[in-house]
C-alpha positions in Angstrom: 10.5 -14.1 -1.1 9.1 -17.5 -0.5 5.4 -18.1 -1.5 3.1 -17.0 1.2 0.5 -19.3 2.9 -3.0 -19.1 1.3 -5.2 -16.8 3.3 -8.4 -17.4 1.3 -9.7 -18.0 -2.2 -10.0 -15.1 -4.6 -12.8 -16.3 -6.8 -15.6 -14.8 -4.7 -18.9 -13.1 -5.4 -19.1 -9.5 -4.2 -21.4 -10.4 -1.2 -19.0 -13.1 -0.1 -16.0 -10.8 -0.6 -17.6 -8.1 1.5 -18.3 -10.5 4.3 -14.7 -11.8 4.2 -13.4 -8.2 4.4 -15.4 -7.7 7.7 -14.0 -10.9 9.0 -10.4 -10.1 8.1 -10.6 -6.6 9.4 -10.8 -8.0 12.9 -7.4 -9.6 12.4 -5.6 -6.3 11.6 -3.0 -5.4 14.2 -2.9 -1.6 14.7 0.2 -1.6 17.0 3.9 -1.7 16.1 5.1 -5.2 15.4 8.2 -4.5 13.4 10.9 -7.0 13.9 14.1 -5.2 14.7 15.5 -2.3 12.7 14.0 -1.4 9.4 16.6 -1.9 6.7 14.6 -2.8 3.7 11.4 -1.1 2.5 9.2 -2.2 -0.4 7.0 0.0 -2.5 3.9 -1.4 -4.4 1.9 0.0 -7.2 -0.4 -1.3 -10.0 -1.3 -0.5 -13.5 -4.3 -2.0 -15.3 -4.8 -2.4 -19.1 -8.5 -2.8 -19.4 -8.3 -3.2 -23.2 -6.0 -6.2 -22.9 -7.6 -7.3 -19.6 -4.1 -7.4 -18.0 -3.0 -6.5 -14.5 0.6 -5.2 -14.1 2.1 -5.1 -10.6 5.3 -3.4 -9.7 7.4 -4.0 -6.5 10.5 -2.0 -5.8 12.8 -2.9 -2.9 14.9 0.0 -1.3 17.4 0.3 1.4 16.4 2.3 4.5 17.1 5.1 5.3 19.3 5.6 2.1 16.4 4.9 -0.2 18.7 3.2 -2.8 16.9 0.9 -5.2 18.0 -2.7 -4.7 15.5 -4.7 -6.7 12.7 -3.9 -9.2 10.2 -6.5 -10.3 7.0 -6.5 -12.4 4.5 -9.3 -12.7 1.6 -9.6 -15.2 -1.5 -11.7 -15.2 -5.1 -11.4 -16.5 -7.4 -9.2 -14.4 -9.4 -11.5 -12.2 -12.3 -9.3 -11.1 -14.2 -6.3 -12.5 -13.9 -3.0 -10.7 -16.2 -2.9 -7.7 -15.9 0.1 -5.3 -14.5 -1.1 -2.0 -13.2 -4.4 -3.4 -10.0 -3.2 -5.1 -7.8 -5.6 -3.1 -9.5 -8.6 -4.7 -8.8 -7.2 -8.1 -5.1 -6.3 -7.5 -3.5 -8.4 -4.7 -3.2 -11.7 -6.6 -1.0 -9.9 -9.2 0.9 -8.1 -6.4 1.7 -11.4 -4.7 3.2 -12.6 -8.0 5.5 -9.6 -8.0 6.5 -10.2 -4.3 7.4 -13.8 -5.1 10.2 -12.4 -7.4 12.0 -10.7 -4.6 15.2 -12.3 -3.4 15.0 -10.5 0.0 12.0 -10.0 2.4 11.3 -6.3 3.2 10.9 -5.2 6.8 8.2 -2.7 5.8 5.8 -2.3 2.8 4.3 0.9 1.5 1.3 0.5 -0.8 -0.3 2.9 -3.2 -3.7 2.7 -1.6 -5.7 2.6 1.6 -4.9 0.8 4.9 -7.8 0.9 7.4 -9.2 4.1 5.9 -11.7 2.0 4.1 -15.5 1.4 4.4 -14.9 -1.9 6.1 -11.4 -1.1 7.5 -9.6 -3.4 5.0 -8.1 -1.5 2.2 -5.5 -3.0 -0.1 -2.5 -2.2 2.2 -4.2 -3.9 5.2 -5.4 -6.9 3.1 -1.9 -7.3 1.6 -0.3 -7.0 5.1 -2.4 -10.0 6.2 -1.3 -12.1 3.2 2.4 -11.2 3.6 2.3 -11.1 7.4 4.4 -7.9 7.2 4.0 -4.4 8.5 2.3 -2.3 5.8 1.3 1.3 5.3 -1.4 2.7 3.0 -0.1 5.7 1.1 -3.1 7.0 -0.9 -3.3 10.0 -3.2 -7.0 10.7 -2.3 -9.6 9.9 0.3 -11.8 6.8 0.1 -13.6 7.3 3.4 -13.3 9.9 6.1 -12.7 13.7 6.3 -10.1 16.0 7.7 -9.9 19.7 8.7 -8.3 21.4 5.7 -8.0 24.7 7.4 -6.0 23.1 10.3 -3.5 21.5 8.0 -0.3 23.6 7.8 1.6 24.0 4.5 5.0 23.0 5.8 6.6 19.6 5.3 5.4 17.1 8.0 2.2 19.0 8.8 -0.6 16.5 9.5 -4.2 16.4 10.7 -6.3 13.3 11.6 -8.5 11.6 9.1 -11.8 10.9 10.8 -14.3 8.2 9.8 -17.3 7.3 11.9 -15.9 9.4 14.8 -12.6 7.3 14.7 -9.2 8.3 13.6 -8.4 6.0 10.7 -5.4 7.9 9.2 -4.0 11.3 8.6 -3.7 13.9 5.9 0.1 14.4 5.7 2.0 17.2 3.9 4.9 15.4 2.3 5.9 18.4 0.2 5.3 22.1 1.1 2.3 23.7 -0.5 1.3 20.5 -2.3 -1.8 18.4 -1.8 -1.3 16.1 1.2 -1.0 12.3 1.0 -3.6 10.2 2.9 -1.7 7.9 5.2 -3.3 5.0 7.1 -1.8 2.1 8.9 -2.1 -1.2 7.0 -1.1 -4.0 9.4 1.3 -4.6 12.3 2.2 -0.9 12.6 0.7 2.2 14.4 -0.4 5.4 12.7 2.3 7.4 14.3 5.0 5.0 13.2 3.5 4.9 9.8 3.8 8.7 9.5 7.4 8.6 10.8 8.5 6.1 8.1 6.6 7.9 5.3 8.2 11.2 6.1 11.7 9.6 6.5 11.2 8.1 3.0 10.3 11.4 1.2 13.0 12.8 -1.1 11.4 16.1 -2.2 8.4 14.6 -4.0 4.8 14.3 -3.0 5.0 10.5 -3.0 7.3 8.7 -0.6 10.2 7.2 -2.5 9.1 3.5 -2.3 5.7 4.1 -3.9 7.1 6.8 -6.2 9.6 4.3 -7.6 6.9 1.6 -7.8 4.6 4.1 -9.6 7.3 4.8 -12.2 8.0 1.1 -12.7 4.3 0.2 -13.1 4.0 2.7 -16.0 7.3 1.8 -17.6 6.3 0.0 -20.8 9.9 -0.7 -21.7 10.8 -2.7 -18.6 10.7 -6.5 -18.8 11.7 -9.0 -16.2 14.9 -10.7 -17.1 14.6 -14.3 -18.3 15.9 -16.7 -15.7 
């Protein structure tokens, strides 16, 4: 992929970063703006080595709907920001953008291990990344950051879902991606609706709890033996 336009600076104090999140959240598009058929899906995950102060981003490109891995890339750089609740994207996205720059093809859709609009200021890492890349993104989180859902109403079968509610608004869904296994928390990131997000997540599941794009990215982010080939 070509380098993306600069959306903002990263070196911000927490108060300025929070104010920027509120401003950027107003730019999130919550309706479907996918361009044509989805043929390429990217999965994104991160690993952080606090002892070495290094961020390790993994991006995997897969064909859709076959879910065949086409490209795998990792990118490392020093961690730029300490952990501050609600500001994860400022800590991780700079490194993720480095990994995306290594892709030879642009994905039609991006699934991110993290929140979309299911965030205190409606700008989780998937939404923030979607604005930077100007691509449809989906937040595929393993746990809740904000909101609640009715656990008793959620069926155990594959595809069962219930709304995730935050401040009397539906910001995502608890989605059963594997029968009798803890649900994933799915929220739209940018340029896609919640219903369409759920459709693509379910279509990308291959018998595991995590959809295949983020599952492959999760594996790659933890693979200490993988190194980018020298060009």
